[in-house]
N, C-alpha and C positions, 0 to 999 in steps of 0.2 A: 174653193175648188168646186168641181162639177160632179154631181151624182145623177145617174139616170136609172130609174126603176125598170128592170127588164120584165117583160111578160112572156111566159112560155106557154104556147098553145100545144103543149106536149105533156105526156104523163110524167110523173115523178116517182122514182123509186129511190129510197135511201139505203145505200149499202156502205159499210164501213170497212176500210182497208188502211191499215197503219194509222188509224184514228183520223183519216181524211174522209170527208163526206163526198160521195159520188152520186150524181143525179142521172137516172136512166129513164127511158120512155116505158111506161106501163099502162097508161090510160089516156083519155081525152079530157084533160082538165087544165084550167089556167092556174098557174102557181107562181107565187112570188117568193124568192129566196132571200134570207138575211143571215149574215154571219160577220162577226167581228174579225175572226180569222178562221182558217180552214177547219180547225178542229172543234169549233164552237158554233152553235146555231141559235136563232131566235125565231120562235113560232108565234103566230097569231093565236091567242088563246081562244077566241070565238070560232076560229076556223083553223084547226091544226094543220091543214094542208097549205095554208097561206103563211109564207115566211117572207121577211123583208131584207133586201140586200143593196149594198152599194159596191160589192165586189165584182170583178169582171168574170164573165163566163166565156169559155172558148179560148183557143190558143192564139198567141200573138201572131204566129205565122198565118193563121186564117184571116186576121185583120188586114195584113199586108196584101194578101191575095184578093180579098174582097174589095179593097180600096180601088183597084183598077176597074172592076166590073160594076161598082156601085154608081148609079146615075141618080141625080136629084129628081124627085117627083114633085112637081109643083102642086100646091094646095089650091084647088079651084073652089072647093066648098067651104064656106066659113064654118069654124067649129061651133057646135051647139053650146049654149051656156052651161057652165059646169054646175053639176048638182052639189049643193052645199048641205052638210049634215052637222047639226050642233053636237059638239063633243065636249067631254070633260078632260081634265088633265090626266086622270086615270086611264082614259081610253087610249092615250099615246104611250103609257108606261111600258118600258122594257127594262129588263135586268139581265145581267150576264155575270156568271161566276168564273173566277180564275182560281182553280184549286192548286195553288203553288206548293202547298205542303204535302199533297198526295200525288202530284203529277210531276215527276222529275223531268220529263221531256219538256213540258210546258215551262217549268221553272228555268230550264237551261236557255230558253229563248228570251227570258226576261231578266236574267241575273246580270248585275253590273259588276265591274271590276272590284268594287269595294264590298261585294257580298250583299248588297241591297237590291231592291227591285228597281229595274231600269225605268226611270220616269219617262224617258223619251218614247219607249215602247207603249206606255200607257196613253201618251198623247195620240198615237196612231189609232188606238182602240176608241178613244173618246170621239175622234172625228167620224169613225165608221158608225159608232153608236148614234151620234147626232143625226146622221143621214137616215139610219133605219127608223129612228123615232119619227122623223119628219114624214117619211113615206107611210108609216102606220097612221099618223094623224090625218093626212090628206085623203086616205082611203074613204071612198063614199059608197062602196058596194055596187057601183055601176061598171060591169065588165066591158062596156062599149065606150067608156070615157077615154078622151084623148090622152096620150101619155104626157106625163109631167116630168120635168127635169128640176132637181133640187140643187141650188147653189149655196155653198157655204160662204156667206157674205163676210162674216167676221167671227172671231172668238173674242168675246167682250172682256173676259177676265178669268183668271185661274188663280186660286189660292190654295196653298198647301197648309193643312192644319196638323198633320202628323208626319213630318218629313223623315222621322226616324222609326217608321212603322216596322221595318224589318221584314223577314220572310213569314208572311201570314197569308191565309186564303183571302182573296179579294172578291168583292161584289161591285160591279159597275151598274148603275141604274140611272134612269133619266126619263124625262117627260117634257111635253110642251108646257111652258109656264106663261106665255104671252103670245098673242097673235095680232097682226095688223091686217092690212088688206091682202098682201101676198107674202108677208114675212111671218116667221115664227121664231120665238126665242126658246131654246132648248136648255133646260137646267139639268146638269149631270153631276153626279157625285160618285166617288169611289170610297169604299170603306172596307175595313178588315172584318172578317167573319170568324168569330171564335168557334172552336170545336170542329166537328166533322161536317163535311158538305153533303153527306148522303141524304140528310133530311131535306135538302133543298132541291133535289133532282125531280124532274117530272112535271115542271110547270112553274109559272110565276105567281108569287104571292104578293099582290099589290098592297103596300102598306096603307094603313088607315089615313095617316097624314104624310103624304109624299112630300119630299123636299126638306124634311127635317134633318138637320145635322146632329149627329150624336157624338159621344166620346170616341167612337170607332171611325169617324169620318176622316179619311186621309186627305182628300181634296174635293173641291167643288168648282164648277166652271159653268159658263153660259155661252152657247153658240147662237148666232143669228143666221137663220136659213131663209132662203127666198125660193118660192115656187115659180117656175117658168114653163110656158108652153114649149114642148120639145121641138115642135116644128118651126114656130115663129120666134122663139126665145123672148116672148113678151110676158110680163107678169100675169099670173092667174090668181084668182081669189082662192083663199084657203078656207076650210071649215071654221065657223065661228066657235069661240070657246065659252063654255058655261062654267062659272065658278061655283063650287059646291061645298066649300068649307071656309072658315076664317083663315086657315093656314094658306089656302089657295088664293084668297083675296090679298093676303099680304105679299105672296109671291108675285102676283100680278101688279100690285102697286109698286113693288121694288123694281120690276121691269120697266114700268112707266117712268119712274124716277131716274132709272139708268139711261133711258132714251133722252130725257131732258138734260142730264149731266153731260152726255156725249155731245149734244148740240151746243151747250155752253162752252165746252172745251174746244170745239171746232171754231167757234166764233172768237175765242180769245187766244187761239193758237199763235205762236211766234211767227208763223208764215203769214198771218193776217194783221196782227197787232204788235206794236213794239213792246219791249219789256216794261213792267210796271216801275214806278219810281223806286220802290225798294230793290227791285232786281237790278236797276241801273246802278245803285250803290254797290251791289255785289259785283257787278262788272268792273267798277272802278277799283274795288278792293283786290280783285284778281289781277288787274293790271299792275297795281302796286306790288303785289307779291311776285309775279313772274319777272318784274323789272329788276329784282334783286339778284337774279341768277343767270348764269351763262346758259344761253339757250342751246347752243351746239358749237362744235368746233368750226363750223362753216359760217358762223354769225360774224358779219363784218362790222357790226356796231352801229350801222346807220340808223336803225329804228330804236336803239336803246335809249332809255331816258336817263341812264346813269353812265358814268365813265366806266370803261371796261376794267379799269384798275379797281373800282369799287364793287364790281360784281363778283360773285363767288359761285362755285359749282353747286348744283342742286343737291340738297341733303338727302340722306338715305330714306327719310320718311316721306318724301315727295316723289311723284312720278309724272312726267309729261304725258298728257292724254294721248298724244300721237304715238307714244312708244308702247302703248298697250295693244295695238291692233294686230290681229291675226286674220287669216282667211283660208278658205278651202274651196275647191271646185269639184263638182261631181257630174258625171254623165248620167242623165236620166234614163233609167232602164224600164222596160215594159213590165217587169215583175212588181213595180211600185205604182202601177196605174190603177185608176178606178174604171168602172164600166163605160165611162165616157171617153176612155183612152187618154186622159190627162193624169198627171201625178197627184196622188192623194195629198190633201192639205195636212193630214196627220204626219205624213212622211216629211213634209217641209218643216213642220213644227219640231219634229224629232231632230232633224239635221241641225236646225238653228239652235235648239237648246243644247245639243251636245257640243257644238262649237263654243257657245257661251260658257258652258261648263268647263271646257278645256281652257278658255281664255281666263276664267276666274281662278282656276287651279294654278295657272302660271303666275297670275298676279298675286295671289295669296301665298303661293309657295306651299300649298297643301294639296293632297290628292283627294280630298273629300269635302268640297263645298256642298252646300245644301240649297236646293231651289225653294224659294219662299213664295214667289208669285210670277205670273206672266201677265203683262198688261194687254190692252186691246190689240188684236192683230186683224188687219183688213186684207182680204185676198183680192188684189187689184186685177191680176191677170192669171189666166190658166197657164200651167207649166206643162209643156208637151214632151212626150217621150222622144228621146233623141237629142234634146237640147242640153246645154250645159247650165248647171246651177252654180253660181258663184256666191258664196257667203262671206261677208266681211264682218268681223266682230271687234268691239272695243269697249273698254271700261269708261263710262261717261260720268260716273259719280262714285266717289269713295271719299268719305269725310275723315278717314284715318282713325287710328286707335283713340279712344276705346270703342268706337263704332265697329260693328261686325259685319255689316252688309254692304254690298256694292250693287250698282245698276249697270247692266250690260246691254248694249245696243247692237243688233245684228241686222244687216241689210241683205236681202235676197235679190239677186239679179239673174235674169235668164239671158243667156247668150246664144244667139243664133250662130251655129257653127259655120254656115255657108256665107253669111253676110257680115258676121262679126258685130251685129247690132246688139244693144243691151236694153233691157227693160226691167225696171224695178217692180217686183211682184209683191213683196212684203217688207215691212220693217217691224222687227220683234224687239220687245223690251222685257228683260228678265231681271228679277231681283234675287240674288243669291247671298248666302251668308256662311260664315264659318262658326262652327260650334266648338272649336279648339281654342282654349284660353291662351295657348302659346303663340297663336297667330296674331301678329301685330300689324294691322292693316296700314298700308301707306295711303297718303292722300293724293288724289288726282288733281293736277294743275293744268287747266287749259291755257293755250297760248294765243290762238287766233280768235277773232270775233265769232267765226262759225263754230269753233269748239266751245266757246263760252255759251252760245245758244243751246248746244247740246247739253251742257252742264245745267243750265237753267231749266230746260225742258225735263231733265231727269229729276230735278228737285221738285218740280210741279207734279210729276208722275208719282213720286214717293208720297207726297202729301195726299194726292187724290186716291192713291191706292190704299192708304191707311183708312181713309173715310169709307171707301167702297167695301173694305173688309168688315169694318164695324157695322155698316149698313146691312150687310148680309146676315150678320149675327143678330142684329136688333130687329130684323123683319120677322121675328118669330121663328127663325131657323136657328135656334140657339143650341149650343153644345151643352149637354147636361150629363 
């Protein structure tokens, strides 16, 4: 998704009304604002008047009126080379506290139906935090620098380590862990904070070894952000990264290894390469399995490998993959936009996860499945306000009891209301599990070749996900 850092050539006055931050003109200074949500704020420690934001400013009605009068201004003067300043990981560090235990109003926004913290809401905050960290990192101190737009290219991986954390105070923190020419990898974690949060107010305490996972770490994730020139939408160079500790070196090496892994996965994708010899044997085994069962009441028997008399109904411990599909459609509203007037990537992740959660709950026949991980998500197209978002979800891998986890695939499509055209913007892959011993998972059985490819892809993702999770822990970011 798209984030644009707004510059205000106006004074800033902070007033609080109903715990909402209001900005008013009081002097002639350039200010950047940042907030994960309206009741929280992130300040630049070196300059308290500087805050970083990806949230919109101004009313939506003003945007509509401005659209008619705004005229494009051609750029006749080529931009000057961007000033680059060497920075450390700590220079981009931002933390945000969520005092759920002491703020009932905030807790009410995040509480889930089962009494736990709503993971989908945290996904929205993670996206906003990644944008704020990116803008803090590319800051070079030049007030005349051309504006830069930050694009969320992908969410590379999200792992939950404490899915049963419960109602505790949370701290979200993150920093840049890797940079390329115009790209940045943002490492973010959420952790519970024991005790009272009063001691944590009034500024950020940058940890000595940032990126360390502790026994209180709830989740960890990585965002890939790209910096673009706001006028030409071409990539711009970002500040170089200086590594200042062995822990930072390990984080950097893990990011490089992750880039290589993604490249290998793309080269061996089922869209480019046929299944491996072992996977072909799996395909044949699946064929032999589904040939035993009556596919549907409309099956005329033409493609059956056995006589209809020898086939039997599908047993209770098996489910056809196609029978697990559900979908939802949403109208994209301006309240969920970023300051580039497109829909937040975090909002899309939340909607996709909550549909996957509902899908899994129906499949498991339990109201409390637990998210374990989210695989790589690539943001292919921006989602515009006023369009329709159609989400389709299905269980693509469940190996049955005694296994407890399933893999869910969610496809996000944007529908143009006037033309009816559809574009796929994202494909999400979630792993959810049941902690209830009474839940006896059924096994998913694909029928068509396309469904079998989804099943094989899910098995690959599960294997790669386990290795990615271990790599994160072995990179010196160990839980202790």
